[in-house]
N, C-alpha and C positions, 0 to 999 in steps of 0.2 A: 336903375334902383341904388339908393343909397345904403350901403352896405353896414352902416353904423345904425340904421334904423330897422328895427325888427317890430313887427307887428305880430300879437299874441293871438289873434282869432277867436277872442272871447266876447263876442258881441252879446250883450244883454239889454233888457229893457229896463231904464230906471223909471219908477213911478215918481219918485222925488222929483226927478229934471224932466220928467214927460218926454223923454230922449232915449234913443239908443245909445250905450256908452261901450267904448272899446279903449283897450290899453295897448301902449307901445314903449319900446326901448330906444331911446336915441343917445348914443354914446353912454350907456350906462342909466341914463335919468329915465325914470318911469313917468309917463304922462297919460292922462286920459282924454280921449277925445268924446264930444257928444255930439249928437243928429238929431235935432228937435223933430219931433213927431207932427206932421202936417195935420190940422184940423180934422178933415175927411177921412182919415186913416185911423183903424183901429190899433192899438198897441202890439197885437199878435202880428197882422198883417205888416206893420211898418218894420218889425223884427225881422220877419220873414224877407220881405223884400230889401233890406239892407245886406243881411247876410248873402242873397243871391247875386249882388252886386259888390260883394267884399273889395275885391281888386279896384274897383272903380274908387270907392270910398277910400281906400288906402293911398291911393294916387293923389285924391284931393288932400288928404292929410299931409303927404308928404311936400306939397305946395305949402300948405300953412306952417308946416315946421320948419321949412326952409327959412322962412322969415322970421321964426322965433315967435310965435305970436300964440303963447300961451301965458296964463297968468301964474301968480306965486304958488298957487295949489299944484302947478304941473297940468292946468285943464285948458282945453281950447273946444271950439265949436266950429262945426263945419255947417256950410249952407245946407237947406233941406233937400237941395238937388245938386247932385254932382257936376251939373251943367251950369250953376250958378258962377 
């Protein structure tokens, strides 16, 4: 685990993005991750599923952040499945 990467465990559903969002700190930089909602899953169910697999999503985020794949706003997107 990267000790300069801290996850805030603040998963929420964003209607605007149609995705679950969460924040993390990388060496003091606040970043926001998004996980798009699959079409066949309701927002409430998707949020629950993401929360239940939080550690897997955090591992996926760590991989993306290692490659510095965020935009100018500090946002990044993860694949809909942690296995993608």
